[in-house]
C-alpha positions in Angstrom: 43.9 -4.3 19.8 44.3 -1.9 17.2 42.8 2.0 17.2 42.7 4.4 14.1 41.9 7.0 16.8 45.4 8.1 16.5 48.5 6.5 14.5 50.0 3.5 15.9 48.0 2.5 19.0 48.4 -1.5 19.2 49.5 -3.9 20.9 51.3 -6.7 19.1 50.1 -10.1 19.6 53.8 -11.8 18.7 57.6 -10.6 20.2 59.8 -8.4 18.0 60.7 -9.8 15.0 64.7 -10.4 14.5 65.6 -8.1 12.2 63.9 -4.5 12.6 62.9 -3.2 9.1 64.5 0.0 8.4 63.3 1.1 5.2 62.0 5.2 4.6 58.4 4.1 6.6 60.3 3.7 9.7 62.8 7.0 9.1 59.6 9.0 8.5 58.1 7.8 11.1 61.2 8.7 13.4 61.7 11.6 12.0 58.2 13.3 12.4 58.3 12.0 16.1 61.4 14.2 17.4 59.5 16.7 15.7 56.7 15.8 18.1 55.9 17.5 21.5 53.9 15.7 24.3 50.1 16.4 24.9 48.9 18.2 27.9 48.1 15.7 30.9 48.8 12.2 30.6 48.2 9.1 31.8 48.2 7.3 35.2 50.7 4.8 33.9 53.0 3.4 31.2 52.4 0.4 28.6 54.5 -2.3 27.9 54.9 -3.9 24.6 54.5 -8.1 24.5 58.8 -7.4 23.8 59.5 -5.6 27.0 59.6 -2.4 25.2 58.5 0.5 27.5 56.1 3.6 26.9 56.3 7.1 28.6 53.4 7.8 30.2 52.5 11.0 27.4 50.7 11.1 24.5 52.7 12.8 21.5 51.3 15.4 19.1 53.3 15.0 15.5 53.5 17.9 13.3 51.0 17.1 11.1 48.5 17.0 14.0 48.2 13.4 15.0 48.2 12.0 18.0 50.4 9.0 18.5 52.4 7.5 21.4 56.0 7.2 22.5 56.3 3.6 20.8 55.2 4.4 17.5 59.2 4.3 16.3 59.3 0.9 18.5 56.5 -0.6 16.8 57.2 0.2 13.5 60.0 -1.6 12.9 59.7 -4.3 15.4 56.3 -5.6 14.8 55.4 -4.3 11.2 53.1 -7.1 10.4 50.7 -6.0 13.3 50.5 -2.5 11.5 47.2 -2.2 9.4 47.7 -0.9 5.7 46.0 2.4 6.3 48.3 3.1 9.5 51.3 2.2 6.8 49.8 4.9 4.3 49.7 7.2 7.2 53.2 7.2 7.9 54.0 7.2 3.6 51.8 10.5 4.1 54.1 11.5 6.5 56.3 14.6 5.0 58.8 15.1 7.9 62.3 14.0 6.2 63.8 10.8 6.8 66.1 10.1 10.5 67.7 6.8 11.2 65.8 6.3 14.4 67.9 5.4 17.5 69.0 1.8 18.4 66.7 1.9 22.1 
């Protein structure tokens, strides 16, 4: 399932790519997420990506007001084919710098 309600709410069908895509878009997503804060409330559980990565039970608000999930930095480099062009454009428009994402 892919939702455009938030940023990178996707459920990839394929396992993670052998080599993560560590380009300027991944670095933009990582920088924005580092500046995000948890939204109020939470979910009753966590989500497991098809490749085994786990989310937290919270959503996160980016500095521009968009809401995303804790797997956003994972999805972008590891499951790029599952990310729609609209979602790629939204990440490209983020203006919070660039950082190298943590290995985990």
